[in-house]
C-alpha positions in Angstrom: -1.3 -4.5 88.8 -0.1 -2.9 92.0 -1.8 -3.1 95.4 -1.7 0.7 95.7 -5.1 2.1 96.5 -6.4 5.6 97.5 -9.7 5.1 99.5 -12.1 8.0 99.6 -15.8 8.3 100.4 -18.1 8.6 97.4 -20.4 11.5 96.4 -21.6 13.2 93.2 -20.5 16.4 91.5 -21.1 17.4 87.9 -18.0 17.2 85.6 -16.6 20.4 84.0 -17.4 21.2 80.4 -14.9 22.3 77.8 -15.9 26.0 78.3 -15.3 25.8 82.1 -12.0 26.8 83.6 -12.1 24.9 86.9 -10.0 26.0 89.9 -9.2 23.7 92.8 -7.6 24.8 96.1 -5.0 22.5 97.6 -3.3 22.4 101.0 0.0 24.1 101.5 1.6 20.6 101.8 0.2 19.5 98.5 1.2 22.8 96.8 4.8 22.5 98.2 5.0 18.9 96.9 3.9 20.2 93.5 6.5 23.0 93.6 9.2 20.4 94.3 8.2 18.4 91.3 7.9 21.5 89.2 11.4 22.7 90.1 12.8 19.4 88.8 10.7 19.3 85.6 10.4 21.2 82.3 6.6 21.1 82.1 4.0 23.5 83.6 2.5 23.2 87.1 -0.9 22.7 85.5 0.4 19.8 83.4 2.1 18.2 86.4 -1.0 18.5 88.6 -3.2 17.2 85.9 -1.0 14.2 85.3 -0.8 13.4 89.0 -4.5 13.6 89.4 -5.3 11.5 86.3 -2.8 8.9 87.2 -3.8 8.9 90.9 -7.4 8.5 89.9 -6.6 5.1 88.5 -5.9 3.9 92.1 -9.0 5.3 93.8 -11.4 2.9 95.5 -14.8 4.5 96.4 -16.3 3.6 99.7 -20.0 3.8 98.9 -22.7 3.6 101.5 -25.2 0.8 100.9 
């Protein structure tokens, strides 16, 4: 297992349902990084962003208040 961690503060939000079509705004820097990956790929931006989020979520450590 790698030592790679993404530390973020914890909070609660309800997950999307299958009928939802969630939209998330990202910074210009994040969008441009996504475009760079997209330009070298054959899959959609949606699939790339989804893959990066799901794989990145495996490295998140929640800083919960006691």
